[in-house]
C-alpha positions as CSV (number, residue, x, y, z in Angstrom):
1,M,-110.2,153.8,-59.1
2,T,-113.3,155.2,-57.4
3,N,-113.9,156.9,-54.1
4,H,-116.2,154.1,-53.0
5,S,-113.6,151.3,-53.5
6,I,-110.8,153.3,-51.9
7,R,-113.0,154.1,-48.9
8,D,-113.5,150.4,-48.3
9,D,-109.8,149.6,-48.8
10,Y,-108.8,152.5,-46.5
11,N,-111.0,151.1,-43.7
12,T,-109.7,147.5,-44.2
13,V,-106.0,148.5,-44.2
14,R,-106.2,150.8,-41.3
15,K,-108.1,148.2,-39.1
16,Y,-105.6,145.5,-40.0
17,S,-102.7,147.5,-38.5
18,E,-104.6,147.6,-35.2
19,Q,-105.5,143.9,-35.5
20,I,-101.8,143.1,-35.7
21,C,-101.2,145.0,-32.4
22,A,-104.3,143.6,-30.6
23,P,-102.3,140.8,-28.8
24,L,-99.7,143.2,-27.4
25,A,-99.4,144.4,-23.8
26,N,-99.0,148.2,-23.4
27,E,-95.3,147.7,-22.6
28,D,-94.7,145.9,-25.9
29,Y,-95.5,149.0,-27.9
30,V,-92.3,150.9,-26.8
31,P,-89.0,148.9,-27.0
32,Q,-86.5,149.4,-29.7
33,P,-83.8,146.7,-29.1
34,V,-81.8,147.5,-32.2
35,P,-81.8,150.5,-34.7
36,F,-83.4,148.6,-37.5
37,V,-86.4,147.6,-35.4
38,S,-89.0,150.3,-34.8
39,P,-91.5,150.2,-31.8
40,P,-95.1,149.2,-32.7
41,K,-96.3,152.5,-31.4
42,W,-94.0,154.3,-33.8
43,H,-95.3,152.3,-36.8
44,L,-98.9,153.1,-35.9
45,A,-98.1,156.8,-35.6
46,H,-95.8,157.0,-38.7
47,S,-98.3,155.4,-41.1
48,T,-100.9,157.8,-39.8
49,W,-98.5,160.7,-40.2
50,F,-98.2,159.8,-43.9
51,F,-101.9,160.4,-44.5
52,E,-101.9,163.6,-42.5
53,T,-98.8,165.0,-44.2
54,F,-99.1,164.0,-47.8
55,I,-102.9,164.1,-48.1
56,L,-104.9,165.9,-45.4
57,K,-102.5,168.9,-45.2
58,Q,-102.5,169.1,-49.0
59,F,-106.1,168.4,-50.0
60,Q,-108.4,169.0,-47.0
61,P,-109.2,172.7,-46.8
62,G,-108.7,174.2,-43.3
63,Y,-107.0,171.1,-41.9
64,K,-104.7,171.7,-38.9
65,E,-102.1,169.3,-38.0
66,Y,-103.0,167.2,-34.9
67,D,-99.8,168.0,-32.9
68,P,-96.9,170.1,-34.1
69,D,-94.4,167.7,-32.5
70,F,-95.6,164.7,-34.5
71,N,-94.0,165.8,-37.7
72,F,-90.6,165.7,-35.9
73,L,-91.3,162.5,-34.1
74,F,-92.9,160.4,-36.8
75,N,-91.2,161.5,-40.1
76,S,-89.1,158.5,-41.1
77,Y,-86.6,159.7,-43.8
78,Y,-88.3,162.4,-45.8
79,N,-85.8,165.3,-45.9
80,N,-88.1,167.4,-47.9
81,I,-90.6,167.4,-45.1
82,G,-88.2,168.8,-42.5
83,E,-86.3,167.9,-39.3
84,R,-86.9,164.5,-37.7
85,T,-85.8,162.5,-34.7
86,M,-83.0,160.1,-35.1
87,R,-84.0,156.6,-36.0
88,T,-82.2,155.2,-33.0
89,D,-84.4,157.4,-30.7
90,R,-87.7,155.9,-31.6
91,G,-87.7,153.6,-28.6
92,N,-87.1,156.6,-26.3
93,M,-90.5,158.0,-27.0
94,T,-92.4,157.0,-23.9
95,R,-94.5,160.1,-24.8
96,P,-96.8,160.5,-26.6
97,T,-98.4,157.5,-24.9
98,T,-99.8,154.5,-26.8
99,E,-103.3,155.8,-26.0
100,A,-102.4,159.2,-27.5
101,V,-101.2,157.5,-30.7
102,Y,-104.5,155.6,-31.1
103,A,-106.3,158.9,-30.6
104,Y,-104.2,160.4,-33.4
105,R,-105.2,157.5,-35.6
106,R,-108.9,158.1,-34.9
107,H,-108.6,161.8,-35.6
108,V,-106.8,161.3,-38.9
109,D,-109.2,158.5,-39.9
110,A,-112.2,160.7,-39.3
111,C,-110.7,163.5,-41.4
112,M,-109.8,161.0,-44.2
113,H,-113.4,159.6,-44.2
114,E,-114.6,163.2,-44.7
115,L,-112.1,163.8,-47.5
116,L,-113.0,160.5,-49.2
117,E,-116.6,161.6,-49.4
118,R,-115.6,164.4,-51.8
119,D,-115.2,163.9,-55.6
120,L,-111.4,163.5,-55.8
121,D,-109.3,163.5,-58.9
122,Q,-107.2,160.5,-59.9
123,D,-103.9,162.0,-58.8
124,T,-105.3,162.4,-55.3
125,L,-106.8,159.0,-55.2
126,S,-103.5,157.6,-56.4
127,L,-101.7,159.3,-53.5
128,V,-104.2,157.7,-51.1
129,R,-103.6,154.4,-52.7
130,L,-99.8,154.9,-52.2
131,G,-100.5,155.7,-48.5
132,L,-102.4,152.4,-48.1
133,H,-99.6,150.4,-49.7
134,H,-97.1,152.3,-47.5
135,E,-99.1,151.2,-44.4
136,Q,-99.2,147.6,-45.7
137,Q,-95.4,147.7,-45.8
138,H,-95.4,148.8,-42.2
139,Q,-97.8,146.1,-41.3
140,E,-95.2,143.5,-42.4
141,L,-92.6,145.4,-40.4
142,L,-95.0,145.4,-37.4
143,V,-95.1,141.6,-37.5
144,T,-91.3,141.2,-37.9
145,D,-90.4,144.0,-35.4
146,I,-92.8,142.5,-32.8
147,K,-91.2,139.1,-33.3
148,Y,-87.7,140.7,-32.8
149,I,-88.8,142.5,-29.7
150,L,-90.4,139.4,-28.1
151,G,-87.8,137.0,-29.5
152,H,-85.1,138.9,-27.7
153,N,-87.0,138.9,-24.4
154,P,-85.2,136.2,-22.2
155,I,-88.5,134.4,-21.4
156,F,-89.6,134.1,-25.2
157,P,-93.2,135.2,-24.6
158,V,-96.0,134.1,-26.9
159,Y,-97.4,136.8,-29.2
160,K,-100.4,134.7,-30.2
161,A,-101.1,131.0,-29.5
162,G,-101.2,128.9,-32.7
163,H,-99.6,131.7,-34.7
164,N,-96.3,130.0,-35.6
165,L,-95.9,131.3,-39.2
166,V,-92.8,129.2,-39.9
167,S,-94.4,125.7,-39.9
168,S,-95.3,125.3,-43.6
169,P,-93.6,122.7,-45.8
170,N,-92.9,123.0,-49.5
171,P,-96.0,122.3,-51.7
172,E,-93.7,121.2,-54.5
173,T,-90.2,119.7,-55.1
174,G,-87.9,119.3,-58.0
175,F,-86.7,121.8,-60.6
176,L,-88.3,123.8,-63.3
177,T,-86.4,124.4,-66.6
178,V,-86.8,127.9,-68.1
179,A,-85.8,128.2,-71.8
180,E,-83.2,130.6,-73.1
181,G,-84.7,133.7,-74.5
182,V,-85.4,137.4,-74.4
183,Y,-88.0,138.3,-71.8
184,D,-90.0,141.4,-70.7
185,I,-89.3,142.6,-67.1
186,G,-91.1,145.1,-65.0
187,F,-94.7,146.2,-64.2
188,S,-97.3,147.1,-66.8
189,G,-101.0,147.5,-66.6
190,D,-103.5,149.5,-64.7
191,G,-103.1,148.3,-61.1
192,F,-100.8,149.7,-58.4
193,C,-97.0,149.4,-58.4
194,F,-94.1,151.2,-56.8
195,D,-91.9,153.4,-59.0
196,N,-89.0,151.0,-58.7
197,E,-91.0,148.4,-60.7
198,L,-91.5,150.8,-63.6
199,G,-89.4,150.9,-66.8
200,K,-90.5,147.7,-68.5
201,H,-87.5,146.4,-70.5
202,K,-86.1,143.3,-72.1
203,V,-83.5,141.0,-70.7
204,Y,-81.7,138.0,-72.2
205,L,-81.6,134.9,-70.1
206,H,-79.6,131.7,-70.6
207,E,-81.5,128.5,-70.0
208,F,-81.6,127.7,-66.3
209,E,-83.2,125.3,-63.8
210,I,-84.8,126.8,-60.7
211,S,-86.0,124.9,-57.6
212,K,-89.8,124.5,-57.2
213,G,-89.4,124.5,-53.4
214,L,-87.5,126.6,-51.0
215,V,-84.6,125.3,-48.8
216,T,-86.0,123.5,-45.7
217,N,-84.7,123.5,-42.1
218,A,-83.5,119.9,-42.6
219,E,-81.4,120.9,-45.6
220,Y,-79.9,123.9,-43.8
221,L,-79.1,121.7,-40.8
222,E,-77.0,119.5,-43.1
223,F,-75.1,122.6,-44.1
224,M,-74.6,123.6,-40.4
225,N,-73.6,120.0,-39.4
226,A,-71.1,119.9,-42.3
227,G,-69.3,122.9,-40.8
228,G,-70.8,125.4,-43.2
229,Y,-70.3,128.3,-40.8
230,A,-66.6,127.4,-40.3
231,D,-65.6,127.0,-44.0
232,F,-64.4,130.3,-45.3
233,N,-64.3,128.9,-48.8
234,L,-68.1,129.0,-49.0
235,W,-68.4,132.6,-48.0
236,L,-68.1,136.0,-49.7
237,D,-65.3,137.9,-48.0
238,E,-67.7,140.4,-46.5
239,G,-70.0,137.6,-45.3
240,W,-67.0,135.7,-43.7
241,S,-66.1,138.9,-41.8
242,W,-69.8,139.2,-40.7
243,V,-69.8,135.5,-39.5
244,N,-66.7,136.1,-37.4
245,E,-67.5,139.5,-36.1
246,Q,-71.0,138.6,-35.1
247,S,-70.3,135.0,-34.0
248,V,-73.0,133.7,-36.2
249,N,-73.5,129.9,-36.3
250,S,-77.3,129.5,-37.1
251,P,-80.2,131.4,-38.6
252,M,-81.8,134.1,-36.5
253,Y,-84.0,132.9,-33.6
254,W,-82.3,129.5,-33.4
255,H,-81.2,128.4,-30.0
256,K,-79.7,125.1,-28.9
257,V,-81.5,123.8,-25.8
258,G,-80.6,120.5,-24.2
259,G,-78.6,119.5,-27.3
260,E,-81.5,120.2,-29.7
261,W,-82.1,123.1,-32.0
262,H,-85.2,125.2,-31.1
263,Y,-86.4,128.4,-32.7
264,F,-88.5,131.3,-31.5
265,T,-91.8,131.7,-33.2
266,L,-94.7,134.0,-32.6
267,D,-96.2,131.0,-30.7
268,G,-93.1,130.9,-28.4
269,L,-90.0,128.7,-28.4
270,Q,-90.4,125.5,-30.3
271,K,-88.3,122.6,-31.6
272,V,-87.1,123.3,-35.2
273,D,-89.3,121.5,-37.6
274,P,-87.0,119.8,-40.2
275,N,-89.7,119.7,-42.9
276,A,-90.6,123.4,-42.6
277,I,-89.3,126.0,-44.9
278,L,-86.2,127.8,-43.7
279,S,-86.6,131.4,-42.5
280,H,-84.6,134.4,-41.2
281,V,-81.3,134.0,-43.1
282,S,-79.2,136.8,-44.5
283,F,-78.0,137.2,-48.1
284,Y,-74.5,136.1,-46.8
285,E,-76.0,132.8,-45.5
286,A,-78.1,132.3,-48.6
287,S,-75.0,132.7,-50.8
288,A,-72.9,130.4,-48.7
289,F,-75.5,127.7,-48.7
290,A,-75.9,127.9,-52.4
291,Q,-72.1,127.6,-52.8
292,W,-72.1,124.6,-50.5
293,K,-74.8,123.0,-52.7
294,Q,-72.7,123.8,-55.8
295,M,-75.6,126.0,-57.1
296,R,-76.4,129.7,-57.0
297,L,-79.2,132.2,-56.2
298,P,-81.4,133.3,-59.0
299,T,-81.1,136.8,-60.5
300,E,-84.2,138.9,-59.9
301,F,-85.0,138.6,-63.6
302,E,-84.8,134.8,-63.6
303,W,-87.1,134.8,-60.6
304,E,-89.7,137.1,-62.2
305,I,-89.9,135.0,-65.3
306,A,-89.9,131.6,-63.5
307,S,-92.4,132.8,-60.9
308,V,-95.4,132.3,-63.3
309,N,-94.9,128.6,-62.8
310,L,-93.7,128.6,-59.1
311,D,-95.6,128.5,-55.9
312,W,-94.2,131.5,-54.1
313,G,-95.2,133.8,-51.2
314,Q,-94.0,131.9,-48.1
315,R,-90.6,133.7,-47.8
316,W,-89.0,136.8,-49.2
317,E,-86.4,135.1,-51.5
318,W,-82.9,136.5,-51.8
319,T,-81.7,137.0,-55.3
320,N,-78.2,137.7,-56.6
321,S,-79.2,141.1,-58.0
322,A,-78.2,144.4,-56.6
323,Y,-81.0,146.9,-56.1
324,L,-80.6,149.3,-59.0
325,P,-82.9,151.4,-61.1
326,Y,-84.6,150.0,-64.2
327,P,-83.9,151.8,-67.6
328,G,-85.7,155.1,-67.7
329,F,-86.3,155.3,-63.9
330,T,-87.1,158.7,-62.7
331,K,-87.8,160.0,-59.2
332,A,-91.0,161.9,-58.6
333,P,-90.5,165.5,-57.5
334,G,-90.6,166.4,-53.8
335,A,-90.9,164.1,-50.8
336,V,-92.7,161.3,-52.6
337,G,-89.6,160.9,-54.8
338,E,-87.6,159.9,-51.7
339,Y,-89.7,156.7,-51.4
340,N,-87.4,154.3,-53.3
341,G,-84.8,155.9,-55.5
342,K,-82.4,157.1,-52.9
343,F,-82.0,153.6,-51.5
344,M,-80.6,152.2,-54.7
345,I,-77.1,151.5,-53.3
346,N,-75.5,148.7,-51.3
347,Q,-78.7,146.6,-51.1
348,M,-79.8,143.3,-52.5
349,V,-83.2,142.5,-54.1
350,L,-85.6,140.0,-52.7
351,R,-88.6,138.7,-54.6
352,G,-91.9,137.2,-53.8
353,A,-93.7,137.8,-50.5
354,S,-93.8,136.3,-47.0
355,V,-96.2,134.8,-44.5
356,A,-96.1,138.3,-42.9
357,T,-97.0,140.2,-46.1
358,S,-100.4,141.9,-45.9
359,P,-103.3,140.6,-48.0
360,A,-103.4,142.0,-51.6
361,H,-99.9,143.4,-51.3
362,S,-97.9,141.0,-53.4
363,R,-97.2,140.7,-57.2
364,R,-94.5,139.1,-59.4
365,T,-92.8,142.5,-60.1
366,Y,-92.5,143.6,-56.5
367,R,-88.9,144.5,-55.7
368,N,-88.1,144.3,-52.0
369,F,-84.6,145.3,-50.9
370,F,-82.5,144.9,-47.8
371,H,-78.8,145.1,-46.8
372,A,-76.9,141.8,-47.1
373,P,-76.6,141.0,-43.3
374,E,-80.3,141.7,-42.5
375,R,-82.4,138.7,-41.6
376,W,-85.2,139.7,-39.2
377,Q,-87.6,139.5,-42.1
378,Y,-89.1,136.2,-43.2
379,T,-86.4,135.5,-45.7
380,G,-85.6,132.2,-47.5
381,I,-83.6,130.6,-50.2
382,R,-84.5,129.3,-53.7
383,L,-81.7,127.7,-55.6
384,V,-80.7,127.7,-59.3
385,K,-78.5,125.3,-61.3
């Protein structure tokens, strides 16, 4: 890793966040309709705060923080860094203004450019690289949070014409057989990975068959039309409670209009395309659908081994694996150690990537994780038998 290459990557990543926000009106930057969605303005500021807090304050001599209030406003969950505003209050931040946040980004970028002109050691460069991958994670959240904000606006406004993101069909069909055996799992090599991918270890897998394609809208409509949301036999008990408490009867963003199913896309409200790959389903729905098909979801280990021969990357794919540490996992000291380890409870692993994932931010060993009811990400289903 060299200063020159990371300078180019820094510029590319930082510009891409602002490109995602370019179609927004000023009013779109502020709303927080639910706690798990953050306003676009907050994402832009928080990803900037990361570079200021973890890099500039540590390695740029004489650096003074841009605004003393920003550490409180834009710290997400790093207890080691200090007090922070409640997550549910992010949408209450009408101040600082959007223009002030962009000014903050310009200030930090100028200081980072100055820092990256110096001869930095590999540990510092690695921390900058972590900051870039952190921002790429927030870029995907920007896309999905913007969709949630606009998708819960009663007039279903268009984010960007022609930018549907959920129209792709499967490139392949059928099943792939994976032989029984002992396989290596986890990241190895010289490239970047998050700490939750480390701890390469062996697992034993029975022979299995995994679908080459993801579940389509047409297949899921069959499940819906067969009464899938009304048959408690298909659902995990917790999932059945969720269906009834939340009155769920379709994937997120689906609406019945004039007797036909439509879904909200970033290109506005459109008729559901039966041939397109299903999106925006929870783990509960994925599990129930697999039960209805008399199949199952893959484990994350089965997915990782099979992925060498699969076309993946359209949807984050639910697995049947709980998010747990690999053998030998250790948290880094201090705030950086809060990045992944403390979330290893009550969450399920998703593998792959999605149409919202930033360029150069996917790999076979990537372990995404969300709670079972969450479905505002571009999530999908791959079956195993």
